[in-house]
C-alpha positions in Angstrom: 12.7 11.7 7.9 11.4 8.3 6.7 12.6 6.5 3.6 10.3 3.9 2.1 11.0 1.2 -0.4 8.3 -0.9 -2.0 8.8 -4.4 -3.4 6.8 -7.4 -4.6 5.1 -6.0 -7.7 5.0 -8.0 -10.9 2.8 -9.5 -13.6 0.0 -11.8 -12.5 -3.1 -13.3 -14.2 -6.6 -12.3 -13.2 -7.6 -14.2 -10.1 -4.1 -14.4 -8.8 -2.3 -13.0 -5.8 0.6 -10.8 -4.9 2.0 -9.5 -1.7 3.6 -6.1 -1.7 6.0 -5.0 1.0 7.2 -1.6 2.1 10.4 -1.4 4.1 11.2 1.7 6.1 14.5 3.2 7.2 15.4 6.4 9.0 12.7 6.2 11.6 10.6 3.5 13.1 7.2 3.0 11.5 5.3 2.6 14.8 4.9 6.4 15.0 3.0 6.5 11.7 -0.2 5.5 10.0 0.8 3.6 6.9 -1.1 3.8 3.7 -1.1 2.1 0.3 -2.1 4.1 -2.8 -2.1 3.3 -6.5 -2.0 5.2 -9.8 -3.1 3.7 -13.1 -2.1 5.2 -16.4 -4.0 8.4 -17.1 -5.6 8.5 -13.7 -5.1 10.2 -10.4 -3.4 8.5 -7.5 -6.0 6.9 -5.3 -6.3 5.6 -1.8 -6.2 1.8 -1.4 -5.8 1.0 2.3 -4.4 2.3 5.6 -3.4 0.9 8.9 -3.1 2.7 12.2 0.2 2.9 14.2 -0.7 0.1 16.5 -2.0 -2.1 13.7 -5.3 -2.4 15.5 -7.3 -0.5 12.9 -7.5 -0.8 9.2 -9.6 0.8 6.4 -10.0 0.0 2.7 -11.3 1.5 -0.4 -14.6 0.0 -1.6 -12.9 -1.3 -4.7 -10.5 -3.6 -2.8 -12.3 -4.4 0.4 -12.6 -8.1 0.9 -9.7 -8.8 -1.5 -6.8 -6.9 -0.1 -5.3 -7.0 3.4 -3.0 -4.5 4.9 -0.7 -5.5 7.8 2.4 -4.3 9.5 5.3 -5.7 11.4 6.7 -2.9 13.5 9.6 -5.0 14.7 10.7 -5.4 11.0 9.7 -1.9 10.2 7.7 -3.2 7.3 4.2 -2.9 6.0 2.5 -5.4 3.6 -0.4 -5.4 1.2 -1.7 -8.9 0.4 -3.7 -8.7 -2.8 -6.0 -11.6 -3.7 -8.5 -12.2 -6.5 -6.7 -9.6 -8.6 -8.5 -8.0 -11.5 -7.2 -6.2 -14.6 -8.5 -3.0 -13.2 -6.1 -3.4 -10.2 -3.2 -2.7 -12.7 -1.3 0.3 -11.4 1.8 1.6 -9.8 1.4 1.0 -6.0 2.9 3.3 -3.5 3.3 3.1 0.3 3.2 6.3 2.3 3.5 7.4 5.9 1.5 9.9 7.8 1.1 11.2 11.4 -2.7 11.2 10.8 -5.1 8.3 10.4 -6.4 9.5 7.1 -6.9 8.6 3.4 -6.1 12.2 2.4 -3.1 12.0 0.0 -2.1 15.5 1.0 -1.5 14.4 4.6 1.1 11.8 3.7 4.5 13.5 3.5 6.6 10.4 3.0 6.4 8.2 -0.1 8.1 5.3 -1.7 9.1 5.1 -5.3 6.3 2.8 -6.3 6.1 -0.8 -7.6 4.3 -1.8 -10.8 1.5 -4.4 -10.6 0.1 -5.7 -13.8 -2.9 -8.0 -13.9 -3.6 -9.7 -17.2 -7.0 -10.8 -18.3 
């Protein structure tokens, strides 16, 4: 069992930056692909980024590619999402999740954090 806790959300102006963190307990993260997802009000939860177990491979949604960077520190059991050039449409609750598969399929992520709110003002 993996417990995930996100942090780092907040209110930022358009064009600004935030770094989200996801700390794990219960098991080490190096056995899992880690993903970031987000859910805006009235919308379905969507994939944002994922990083493979060894941190050698990453993949991003088209909407964030070039602005967001996912990384992980397996020694600290923590995953990060650096978000730059933020836009109002990035406003959402951001969730980290763990999977044994390298996928952006939400259904294949059994472990989820509670989410952290990111609000980007125009």
